[in-house]
N, C-alpha and C positions, 0 to 999 in steps of 0.2 A: 846604234840599234835603233835611234831613232830616223836616222838618213837613210839606211834600208828600208825601214816604214815606209817612207814617205815615198821612196822611188817606186817601191813595189805599188806602190797606192797609184800613183800618177803617173807612170809612164805612158808613154801616147800619148801626154796633152801637148801638144804646137801651138804655134801661133796663131792670133787676130789683132769716147770717155764722155762724163754725164751723171746724171743721177737717177736711181734705183727705186722706181716707183710702188713696185709691184702692188699688192692691194693695199700697203700700208696703213693710214687712218683707219680706213673704210671697214679694216676687218679686225679693228680694235676696238671691241664692245664698250660701251661705257661706263659697266661697272668689270671689276676685274675677272678674267676670265678663269677657269679653272686650270689649276696647273697639276698635271697626272704624276705621278711617282717616277716614269722613267720615261723618254721618250717611246713615241709609238709609230705607227705607219704612217702617220702624216705630220705634219707641222705646217706653223704660219709660212706663206709665200714668202721670198726675199724681197729685203725691203732696208733703205739706209737712212741715217740722218742728214744726208746733204740736202741743200733747198733745191727747189723745183727749180727749172728753166721760166722765168720771167716771158709770158709772151705779148705779144702789142695786140692793142685792141683792131678791130677792122676787118677788110676783106685778107682773106686768107686762101690760100690752093695747096692741096695734097697732091703728094707722087708718091705713089710705090716703086720703093727700087730696088728690095730685093724678098723673095719669099720661097724658102725651101724647107727643103727637112734635111738636114745633115746627119748621116748614118756612115759615112767613110769622111775620105781623104779629097774626095772630089770637087772642086771648085764650083760654086754657083756661079754662072755666067748669063749676064743679059743685058739691057740696053736702058738706058734714062733717058729722058726726053724732058723738058723743059716744061712747067706750066704754062697752059696758053692764056691765063684769064689773068695773071697776076703781075705782069711787064718781066721787064729783065732787069728791075732794080727792086729790092726788099730791105725792110727795116732789119728783118730777124729770118734765118731760115734756122727749124730746129728736127735734128734727128730724131727718132723714136723707133725703138727696136723692141717689139714684144715677144716673148719667149714662152714657150711649155716646154717640158721633158716629164716623161715618169718613168719608175722603176730602178732601175741601178744603172750608174754611170758616174765618171770621172768630171772631173772639172775638165771642162776644154778651152782653147784660148784661140782668137780668130781676127780676122779681120773684114775691113769694105773699103774696094776701092772704087774711085769712080772718076773715068779719065786718067787711070796708074795712081791718081793722089791717093793715097792712104788717109780717108776722113773721118776713119773710126777702129778702135781697138778694145776689145773687151776679153772677160772671162764669163764662164758658165758657173750658174747653181750646180749642187747637186742635186739629184732630186729625192722626194720619198718615193715607196710604192705606191702612193695612191696618186702622185701629181701635185706637179708644182706650177704655176704662170709667174711670170715676171717681168720689167719693161724697164728700161733704160732713157733716158734723155740727154741728149747734149747740145748744143749750141754750136752750130756748125757756120755761122755767117760769113766765116772769114775764108772759108770758100767759096765765095760765090762768084767769083770767076770761073771755077770748073763747073758751076751750075748753069752758066747762059749757054751751056751749047750741049748738043746731045754728045752723049758718052758713053763706051763701053764700062759696063760693071762686072765686080769680081767681089765674091765674098768668099769665107771658108769658115767654119768651124771644124777643123779637123775631128774625128770620132770614131770609135769603133764601136758595131753594134754587133753582137753574140748570142749565146745560151746563157753566159752570164752578164754582161754588161748591154741591158735590153734597152738604154734610154735615148730615143732618138729625139734628135733637138728640134724642134719646128718652131722656125723664126718668121718673122714679119719685120722688114724695116718700110719706114716710109719718112720722106720729108716734107715738110708744112712750110711753105713761104705766106711770109706776110708782106701783102702790097706795102710801098710806100718809099719815099726815098732816102736813103742814107743819109746822116748828117754829114758835113762837109770833112775832108780829107783831111787830116794834118799828118803828114809825113813823118811829122818827128816823136808820132804819140807811139807807145809801142802798143803792139797786137797781143789781143789775148788780155790776161790776168794775172800776176803771176804766182798771188795766192788761193788761186784756185774760186776766185766768184763766178758766178755762169753766165756771163758773156762778153765777147769782146765787144766794145761800142762801136756805133756804124763808124765813127772816125778812124777807127784802128782798122779795118775793111781793106787789103791790099789790092791792088790792080790787077796783078797775078799770081798763080798760082804754080809753081813750075815743078815737075821731076829731075831726078839724076837722069842721063842717060844708060843705054846697058854697060859703058865703060865709066860709070860715074863721074862723068862731066858731066860740067853745068855752061851753059850761057845766057849770062843774062842780058835784059835788052841794055840797051847804051845809055840809055838816060834812065837809070834805079839811081835813086837817090835814099834807101834805104833796102836794108836787103836783111831779114830774118830766116834762117833755118830751123826746123822742129824737127825733133827725131823721134820716133815710138821707140825708145830701147826699152827691150824685156828679156831675161834672162829665164829661158823655159824649155820644155821639151822633156822632162820627167827626172833629166841628169843633175849631177852635181851644181853645174851652173843655174839651175833653179832656186838652186838655196846655195847662193852662191855666200853668203854671207856665214855659211857654217863651214867654210872651207878651210883647213889648216896647211899648214907648212908639212912637205913629204917627210919630215923627219918626227912626225906626229901619229900614234896610231889612232885613226881615224877612217872613216869610210869615205868621204870627200876630201881627196885633198888636190892643193894646188899648190905650184913649187914658191911661192910670194903671199901664200897664204890669202886671206878675204877681200882686200882691197881692189877696190874695183873705181875705175873712175870712165865714163864716158866721152871720148876725146873727138875732135871735129877738125880737120886739116884742110889748109887749100895752098895746092900744087905742093904739099910737104910741108907747109909752115902751119904749127902748132895756131889755130883758130879761136876755140871754145874748149871749155873743160867742165864738167859738170859731175854731181853726185849722182848715179843712177837710183830711184827710190826703191826700198827692197819690198817690193811685190810680194805677199805671200795670200795665194791662189785657193781655191773654198775648199780643198782638200788638205791644205798645208799643215804644217808642224803635226801630221802623222793622226789628226784627228778632224774628220770632216763634221762633228757634231757642233765643233765653234761656229761654223760659218752655216751653217744650213738655212738661218734667217736672216742674219745681219754680217755680211762680207768684212771682210779688211777692207784698210782707207785704199781706197783706188781700184780695188779688181776687178769690180765693173766700169771703171771709170777712167782706162792708162790715160795719163793725161804724157803729152809730148816734153823733152826735154828742150829747150829753146837756147836759140844760142845769136845773137845780134852781130852778123856778119856787116854791118854800113860799115867798119873801119877798113874791109878789103873791096869797098864799091870801086877805089880807083883801079885796081889790079881788074877786077872783075868785069869792068864796063867797056873792056876793048874789043869786043865782039868777038874774043874767041872762046875756043870752050875751055875751061877751067879742072881740076880735077878734084872733086871733093872727097875726103875719105872719113869715114867714122870707124871707129874703133875703142876696143872694153880694154882697159890696162888691168893686166891679173889675170885674164884669161890665159890656162896652160896651153903651149904651144898644139894646135892641134886640137881641141878641144871645141867641140860645136855647144850649141843654146843658145846664143844671144841672134835677136833680130833688132835691129834697128834701120828700119827704113826711114829715108829723108824725102821731106816736104820745103820748096823753097817759096818764103814770100815775099815778093816784091812791090815797092811804092815804084812810082814813076814822076818825074819831071812832065808834067802836061805842057810845057810852055819851052822846052828844050830837047833836042835831038838826042846829043851827048850830051852825058853829065861826066866831067871828069873828077880825079881825085887824085890822095895818095894815103897811103900807111905811115903814116910819121911815129908809132911807137909798139915794138914787139918784144914785151920783156916775159919771160916765163921762169919762174924761179924753181928748184930743185925737187922733184918729184922724193917726199918721204915717202917711206913704205917700211915697216918693221914689223915683225910679229918672233915673237918670242915665247920657246915652247916649254914646260917646267912640266916634266916629269911627278906622277906618284898618284896614288890614293884615287884620287881625282886630279887629272890629267888637266891643264890649261894652256890655251892659246892666249895672250896680250898683243892687241894689234894697236898699232897708231901709225897713221899716215894722213898725207895730205898734199897739197899743191896751191899754187897762184898762178894768176896769168893776170896778165893788163895789156890791151890793144887798143890804139888809137888811131884814128885817121881824120880826114876831111873828105868831102865832096861841094864842088863849085855849081853853087843851081841858078836855078834862074829869080829866085830870094834871095841870093847870096849865098856865101859860103856858110855851111854847116860842119861842124866839127865833132866828131862822135868816139866817144872815151868809153871802154867797158875794164872792168877789174872783178875778178871771181877768186875768190879763197875756199879751198876745200881742205875739209877737214872730219878725220875717224877717229874715232878710239872702241875698241869691242874686248869685250872679256869673255871666250868660249871655254866652260869647261863640260868635261864627261869622265865617267866612268867607263873602266872597263867592259866590254859587252854594248857598251852604251844606252845600258840600261836606265841613266840619268844623264841628262843632255841638255845642258840649260845655256843660253846667250845673253849678255846685257849689251847691248851697243847703241851708238850715238852716229849720225852720220849731220855733217852741217855744211851748208854752200851757200855761200852771201857772195850777194852780185848786186854793183851799180852800174847802170847803164847812164851816163851825162850827154846831154846832147843841147850845146849851146847853151849853159846855164841853169836847165833843166835835168834835174837827176833824181831818179828813181833807185831805190834802194829796196832791195828784198833779201831779209835773212831767212833761210830754209832749216829746217831740225828735223830730221829724220830719224825714229827711237821704236828700239825693240827691246824687248825684256821680259823671259819666256824660259819655261823648264818644262821639260818631258821626264816622266818617270815610268819605269813600267813593274810592278809588284811580284813578287813571288807567285799572288794569286791569277796574273798575266793582265790584272788591270794595269789599262795606260790612263795616265792622267795628266794633259796639259795646262798649265798657266802661263796664261801670256798677255801682254800689253804693248799696244802699239800705238803709234803716233805720229802724225802729219801736220805739222806745224810751220807759222812762217809769218812774217812780220813783213810788209810796204808801207814807204812813204814814200813819197813824190814833192820835190822843193823845187822852185825854182828861184835864181840868185839867194840862197838861205834859208829862205820862207817856205813854209809847207803849206802845200796845196790839197795834199789828200793825204789819207792812209789807212789801211785796213790790217788785221790780225787775223788770222786762221788757227783755230785750234780744235782736229777731229782727234778724239781718241777711241779706242777701243779696248776692250778687256774681254776676258772670255776664261773660263773653268769648263772642262768638261771630262770625263771620264767616260770609257767603256771596256768591255773584257775582249781582248784579242783572242783569234782563231778557232770561233764560234760562229755559227751561222749568226745571218742579220737579228733574227725575232730573237738571240739569244745575249745580246749584247749586254743589255740591263744600261744603257747608256744617261746620263744623267749631265746636265749641263746650263749654266748659265752663261749667258755674254750680254754687253752692253755696249752702246756706242753714243756718246756726244759730240755734236759737231758743232764749235762756236765761231761764226764768222762777222765780224764787226769792226764797223771803222766811219769814215766820213760820208759813205753810202748808205747808211742803215745798220740792220744788224740781224742776223739770224741765230736762234738757238735750238737744238733740237734736242731730246734725250730719247733711247730706245734700251727697253732692258727684254731679254728672253729668258725662260725658265723651262727646261725640257721643250721648245722649240715652241712654246708658247709665248706670243706678245705681250707682255704684263704693262708695260709703260709705254706710251708713247707721249710725249709731253712738248709743248712748244712754248717760246715766251722766252722776251727778252727782258 
């Protein structure tokens, strides 16, 4: 039942990372606002508890990258020109999307490409009849190499506007460049932040940002000493792969079936050799779990900030640096043959040895454990599918650089457990799932370990009076620690937790749904670089709590 409802509500959503600003605290009055008995025709603009992007002081320049109204599936195409007055080296580059929409509309997914590089992927909120506005910011400093030259721009938020779905997505995207020379480059330092801190440090800015050729091939500079692939992997499109975590084996009577059940794993291969594995994040868009009233104000984790999966391919640099094209393939384990619904564009970030024209090296280790994937169906008054899955990969290699031999080792271990239960007709449908993705990257005695945990625990029920109720908790957590020769040099902990409970009447006009709902988010990020702790609570679309403090 629930899957059929979800698909009917979201069919047509297609593909398009950052902080959702909304009007946030500015809309939250000093005193608690009046809370209506049920949702009305308007509600608070979307807002998340994630930290804002830090902005340096000093001179800045703003460039408009895209400005469009999305009514259909026609991409916006334009050109980007670097700023005139801020040089070609910047201490930070910040992307900002400002959007507005009113009427009725599904959630939509979209992308922004500059010079073929995917720099932004996001989803949209669903509007109120009176209209909403929202803003998203993302630190895009890592794409500095792309921004130094004029480029073609393509943006798409696929949409359908007709007599029923009236919401036109009106968006503007800008880049703000902050003048200033980046800090010294350190090739061995990881790019970005694995637990979701708002910025890559200047030392993490790559020299080149590459995309794959039409035949999925990559040719790296011959002096590459560090290579990182990022993959914006999302299941979407309104079909079952948008809700892959709910799929069941073919033997189970459920509306979303997959031969091997719900286990999914995003793999990257170099010339056919397995080079990286990762657990996909279980995104829930703003119409998800059959209940848009859960997401009108506070979206689920990463809904407006679709972070790429990162794979350190440096152990393969000795192979990739031969000046020839090499095939890079990304696939999603568990997707039924011929089933569409996943998008996985690839960017490749490269750090070069400025003092050597050719960097040689060797892949010294490639050990893949057995992929475990078991789903057991238990019939009964309450049907149940229990799934366990996992995989382990270890790769290592070295490069001979102008500053000596640099060895890199990467180990990654994935594990999944889930219990899916439902009744005949799917009038009760619930999932309790946990995904872990543990990774350690060691570069000449400097080890960075990141332990990621994603959780989903919820139930949707439809009563005899056609009242649909969804109770749901989502978690996005990660612990990171960096050590050098066994001594801790930095650490951080992320805990982003969303909870929601919303009810409305099905199969009636919008003004007769009598919807009620309470949602909340607490985003905590703390560690050796400081602390961020913010809590949001909404009732019937009114922001009743917005509290920050560590």
